[in-house]
N, C-alpha and C positions, 0 to 999 in steps of 0.2 A: 475401468469404466463402465458403463452401462446406456444403454439409448440406442436409437440409429446409428445404423452403419454410415459412416464419413466416406464418399466417393473421392477417389484422387484427385488432386490437380492437374488436368490435360497442360501439358508443356509441348516442345518440339516433339516432333516424331521418333527422331534417333538423339537420345541423351548418353552422355558418359559418366561412367561413376568411378573414381579412382582413387583406389589405395594408395599410399606409397610406404611400404614398411620396409624403412631405415633408409642407407646410403648405398644399401646393394640394388638400389632402384627397381627393386620388385614392384611390379604395376598389379591393380584388378580391373579389368576391363569388364564390363555389365551396359547392355543396351539396353535400355528400359522404354516404356510407351508415354509413362504417367511420372510425376514424382509427385512425393506423398509431403503431409505440412505434418512432419513427424521426429519425433527422435530416435525411435527405431531403427535397425540397420538392419539389412536384409540376411541371415546367416550364411545363407550359400553365395560363394563368390568363386571366381575363378581368376588365381594367378598366373600372370604370365611375367616371366622373366626379361629384362633387355639385354639384347646378344652383347657379351662382352663386361657384364657385369662381376665384381668382385664374388665371387664365391665364398670369401673367405671373411667377408666384412661380417662384424654382428651386426642384427638389427636394430634398429632402437625405431619405435612405434612413432608414425607422425597420424593414426588414425585421429578421428573426430569422432565426436559423440555421435553426430549425424552425418551419415553419408551424401554429400554435397552432389549435382545434377549440375552438366553443363552442357548447350548443344553439342555433338559430336561431328566434326567435320567431314567432307563428303570422304567415302574411301575409294572416289574413283580418281582421286587425285595424281596427277602423274611423278611416279616416284625415279628419283634420279641415282648417281653410283655415289658409296662413301658412308661413312659412319653415321653420319647427320640422319641420312632417309632413312637406315637401317634403325636408327631409334624412329623415327616417325611412324615407319611401317607398326613398328611392335606395339607402341602407345594407339595406334587409331588401327588395328586387325582389318580389312575389307570385309571378310565373310564368317570370321570363326569365332565371336566374341558370344559368350554364354549370357540367354536372356533371363533375369531373375526378376517375377511378374512382384511388384511394391505389396508389402500387404496391406489390408486392410485396415484405417482408423478410424475407430466409433468416437462419439461423442455425445454427451448429456447433456449438461446447464451451460449458460454464456461463461462462468467461468474456465469450462473448461476450455471453451471454446477460444477464448482470449487465448490461454495458457498455447493453442497450438497454433493462432497466428503469431504468437513472439516466438514461437520455435521456427516456424516457418520465415519469419523476418532473420532470425540469425541465422539460419542455414545458409537464408541468400546471400548476408553477408559473407560468409566461409564458402562458398561458392565462388563469388567475386573475385576470392584470392588464388584460385587454384590455377588458372593461365599461369602465373609467376612460378607455383611448385612444378606445372606441368616443365614449365622449362629447364626449374633445375632439376627435373628429373634427368632430362636429355644432355643436359649438360656432365652430370656425374657419368651416367653411361659410356658418353663419349671420351672421356678423359679417363677412364677406365679400359676403353677398348685398345684392342693390342694394335697400334701404329703400324703404318706402312714401313717395308724395309728397303733400305737403297746402297747400294754400292756405287762409291767415286774412288774409281781407282786411279794413283797419281803415278808418276814416276820421273826420274831426273830429266829436266828440261820440261817437264808438264806446265803450262799456260797457269799463271795461282790465279789470275780472277775469274777464268771461266772454273777453275775446279772449286775458288770459294765462294762465287755466285751459284752455283749448282748447289754445293750444302748449304749454305747460308739459307737461300730462300726453302728449298724444301723442308728443313727444321723451321722454319716459322712457320710450313705447313703443317706440321704435327709427325711428321716420316721420321723414322728411327736411321739418321746415317751414317754409314762407316767410311771412314776414308782411309783407302789402305794400300800400301804400297806395292807395283808389279816389281820393284827392280829385287834381282836376286840375294838371296842370304848370303852370308859368307863372309862380310867386311865386317869391318868394327861402329858403321855408321849406326847399327842399329833399325829405327826407322827412321830417319832422318833422310830426307827428298829434296835434293838442292831442285827446286823449280826455276822458270825461266828466271831473268834478270835478278839472279842473285838473291831471290827470294828461298829461306832455308823454313822448311814447313817438318815438323814430326808427325808421322799419318799415326792413327786409332791399331795399326795392325798389317799383316802381307795379306794379299791375295791366297800365296800359296795356301795359307790357313783357313782358308773361307771356300775350297770348293766344296763342299757337302752343304755350304749355306744356302736355303732360299732366300730371293730378293723378289720384290715387286717391281724393280726398276734398277738397271744397271746402268748409270751417263758416264761417259768416257771424256773429259776435258781434253783438248787442243795442245798445241806448241809442239815445236819442233828441238830436239828431239824426242820429246815427252811421247807422241802420236808416235812414232817409230819401236819406241822401247814399251810402250804396252800392246802393238801388231807383235812383239817379238816372246809376249808373257803366255807360254803356250798353255798352263793353267786358265788365263784369263782368256783365249781364245776359248778354250771348251766352256769355262762358265759360260760366255755370251754366245754360242750356239747353240748349249742347249736352254739357253732362255729363250732364244727366238723359237725353235722348234716347239717350245711350249705353250707360243703364244703368249711370254711375257713381255713386257714394256722395256726397250732397249733404245739409248741413245748419245750419240757423238753431236760434238763443235767443232770448230776450224778446220784443222787436218785431218783430225779422227777420221771422220766420216771415208775420206778419201785412202786417208792411209793404213786404214787398221778395220773399216768395219767392210770396206770393196776388197780388199785384200782376202778377209777370211771369206767373202762373197753373202755378207749377209744384207747385201743391198739392191739382189738381183731381181729386178721385175719392178721394184720402187721409185718412187720419187724421192728425191735426196736434193741436199744442198751442202755446201763447204767451205771453207775460206776459197776464195776467188781462183787463186796463182794455183790451187790444186784442182780445182774443178776436171782439168784435161786428165788425170788421173783416174776418174770414172771410168770403169768398162763399157761397152757397150749395150750390156743386160743393164744398166742405171740410168733413170731419166733425169740428169740435172736438172735443177730449176733452182732459178739466181732469184730466193727468200731467205729472209733475215732467217724464219725458221719453218721447217716444212714437218709434217707429219703424216706420214701414208702407213696405215694398218697400224701397226706395235712398233714401228720405226722412227724416230723422232731426230733431225737433222738440223744443224744451225750454222753460223757462219763463223763468229769472230768473237773476241772480247766485249766488242760491246754490244755485242746481240748478248752475251751470256743470261742477265735478267730476263730477258723476252724467252728464252731458251727455256730457263728453270721457269717459270711459271704455266709454258705451255706444258712440261712436266707436271705440273702441279695440276693443271687444269685435266691431264690425262688419268693421272691417278686419284685425284678426289671431285672434280667436275668442276663446271667454270665457276660457282657461287664462291668457291673454296680459292682460287686462284684470283678473282676478282677481290677477295677480302685479305691476302695477303698481301697482293698488288698496293692495296693505298695505303699504308704506313711508308711502302718505299720509295712514294714520290715520283714514280716513274715518267720518263717524259711523256707529255700527251703524243707528241706525233716522233715516232722514230725513224731513226735516216738524217732528218733535218740538220742544221747548224746549229751550233749551241751558242747562248745569249750573254754576255755580260752585260749588268747594268756598272755601269762605274761613274765615279763622284770623284771628284776632285784629282785628275787623272796627272801620276807622275811618272818619271820614267825607274823602275827596277834597276837598278845599280848592284855588279858584285865587284868581289876582288878577289885576287890570289892566283895562281896559274893553274892550269890543266895540270891534272891528275892521273894516275892510272887506273883503271876501273874495274870491271869484271874482266876476268881472263880469256881475252879474245875479242875483246872490243873495242881495243884500243885504249886510247886517254879520254877522259870524262872532262866535261868542259867547266871551266872556273867556278860556276854555279855550286853554291855548295848549301843543300838543304838539310835541315835535320827533322826526321818523325819520328815523336816520340811516339810510345807505345806501352799499353799496361794491360793488366789483365780483366775484360770485359771491355776494350777497342773493337769497333764495328768490322769486322774481318773485309767486306768490300768496300767500305773505305778506306781502310788503312792499305789494301793491297794494291787499289785503283792510283793512290798515290805514288806509292814504291816502283809501281812497275810502268806505267805513264811517265814519270821523272826520268827513268832511269833510260827508259827508250829515247828521249828525246837527249841524252847525254849526262843530264845534271850528275853530280856527284851527291847523292843520297846514303845520309846516315841514318839508320833505325836506331834507337836507343830505348830501352828500359827502364821504366822508372820504378818496377816491383826489387825483388831483392837479386834476381838472376836475369839470365838473356831471355831465359824460353817465356814466353805472356800466352795464356791464353784468351781467346780473341770472343767476341759478344756470343754471337748465335750455335755456329758447327763446335765452339770452342777450338778451334781449330789451335795448333800448338805451332805458333810463331814464332823465333828465334832471330832477336837482333842483333846487330854488329856492337853495338856496345852498350853500358850501364850511362844513365843518364849524369850521374857524375863526371865520367871521364867527357862527355859531350860540354860541360857548362866550362872546361878547359878551353873550348875552342869556340873559332867567331862562324858566325853564319849569316848567309846572304838573305835563307830565309826560313822560320822555323814553321810546320804547317802540321796541325792536330787533327786526327780523325776523330769521331765521335764514338757512338755507344755510352749510353748514360753511367755504366759500374768504370767503364775505363773513363770519362769524363771527372765523374767525381774523383777518381784516385790521382789525374793529370793535374786538378784544380789543390789538391792536398800536400802537391808534393813541393816543398819550397825552393829546392832547388831547380825547378822548372820554371815555377812562375818567377821568380828571380832571372832567370835566363831569359824567358818571354819579357819582363819590364825593361830590361836592360837593351833588347832588340828594339821596344815600338820607342823608348828614349832615344835612340841611334838614327831614327827614322830608317829603320831597315825592314824590308814588310815580315810580315807573320801573318798567321790564319787559322780558320778552324771548320769544321763543317757539324751540321748534325745538332749534336748534344753540346760539343765545346764549346761554342760560340757563346750559349746563355749559363752553363756551368764552369768554363775555366776562365772566358775572357770579363765578361762583364762582372761576376764579383771582386774580379783584382782591377776595377779601372782601364781595363785594358780596350774596353768599347767607346770610352767617355768621349764625346763630340763626333763618333763615326758612326756612318747606316752599315747595318750588317742584315744578315737574315741567319736563322736556325730552323731546327726543326718544329714544325709546326705549332705542333701541343706543347714547345715550350716557350715559342715566341713570347708571350706576356712576360716573359722574366728580362726581356731588353729593356733598357730605357726608351730606345728611339725605336718603333716598330714600324718605319713609316717607309720600309724596303723589306719586309718580312713576305712580303707575295714573291720576292725574286728568286729563284732558282741561284744564281750565283750573283755577288754582289763585291766589287771594290769601292774601297775609299781610300786615296790615297795609299798609303803601305800595308793597309788592309784587305785580307780577299776571305770572304767567307760564304757558306755555301748549304743546303735544307739537310738534307736526308742521302740514304745510299745510292737512292735511283737519280739524284745529280752527282754523283762522288767521280763520273765519268767526266763530265761539263765543267767539275770543278777543277779536276788536275789537269784538261786542257786550258784552261782561261790561266792558271799560273803559268804554262808552257808556253803561251801566247808571252804575257808579262816579262816572263825571262828569255824568250830567244824570238819572239816576233811571230807577227801571225800564219803567216806564212811554213813555217815550222810546226805550231800547233794544226795546221790544214792537215800537212803532209800526216801527221801523227794519227790526226781523227781518221782521215780515209785509211790509215794501215789497221787501225781498229775495228774499223766495220761500221764506227760510229756515224760517219756521212758520207 
């Protein structure tokens, strides 16, 4: 071109030019004072890689012919903790972006001016799409970042709901959770843990093998004698003391703050809580607080099974920040007011009858009631929902049978991928009579339950006999509805799946009972769901007693 020099078009004082070089999230940051109506790109650029990106990714160029510009957010914004904020800082650095002056543009005749105008218009369209690309770059970087490491030690007698809630919720936040047994090696059980209320779990590994590992959090579940068994594990004691000395996050719930952490001297001078009946075990150096969750410096403590989700969300907040904690809490549909009574929305009330005689139950706990309950499980069942049903109904004295619909007794649950050992196979269950059949959710698990003919036939027989049956979360929509088991009934379900129900009039409710059917909506309502079943089978007084025992109310 020849002719007069064309001045750059003045724009915002601070602008950002970003080049995304492939999916390794490499970016180029420039600050300019002007934008040019040109297809030429400044040759000198400064690349900055987002922390945590894969160094082995093969670059795939996303460069455009022209480099668009867009306003640069103020670098003075408050930074929080966590990967997301680190990525944002990398993309929008405060003071170290290099300034590359835009090249001058010359023009001559009207055709050249028209070409320049067309180029400017195309560039503006491309610039409009950059916010989306920026979000993608952040997503790629967050996905590649090293996850937080969390250790959840377990032992014989551990409270399963507390262990499952901790692992499940932190897994949802993106943490890498390891469930390790603190029980001594040497027996023939391998990694099998016999948790409280007859729940059998298979751990990921042994605490003894993890002594040299670094963790961002060590979180101890409660239960007795589980808390005492954790206390007596010398390797675990050494690990948690080192965690505390180095300022790392450590936590305990239920009996464990008093039985374990206090015994190790790790709560001196701190405010803490625990299961109410164990509060007297706190030494004089500990400041007892009667709250559901207490955070003091790098120690987090909580009270019991019904505070486990609140406790786990507090741990997410400590590791990732409040925004992430709220993000994780959303799909759980936690109670809006923790500590208050549960509510059942009941239609067509009928008495739930049972048959049979009391049977021998869990060793040491005497006879179970004549109420026989079947809980079918599958790979992908939601662990908090399954374990709340098993735990709470067994606390009430129900004769609970856990049946696998897979080809073996061991099933892998939805979130943390807990290895849960069922009592029998579903084919064996089909030969028996049950007073109640109730299913956990978890989409993959619900889909498997729905495709298991022997279970579906058992459910249909149950409904035709006017015997109680129920489901929570995904299972009302994916098991009951497709097989006609909600016909003429009001029910609730996991909210994003509620549109699959023919009658959606009760979908806002947390627990719905319609005659011999009971349904609930999500992991955050699992305790209420189980307590409502206890009330229908054993009466209101029993349900309230269990609720208080759980620290639900």
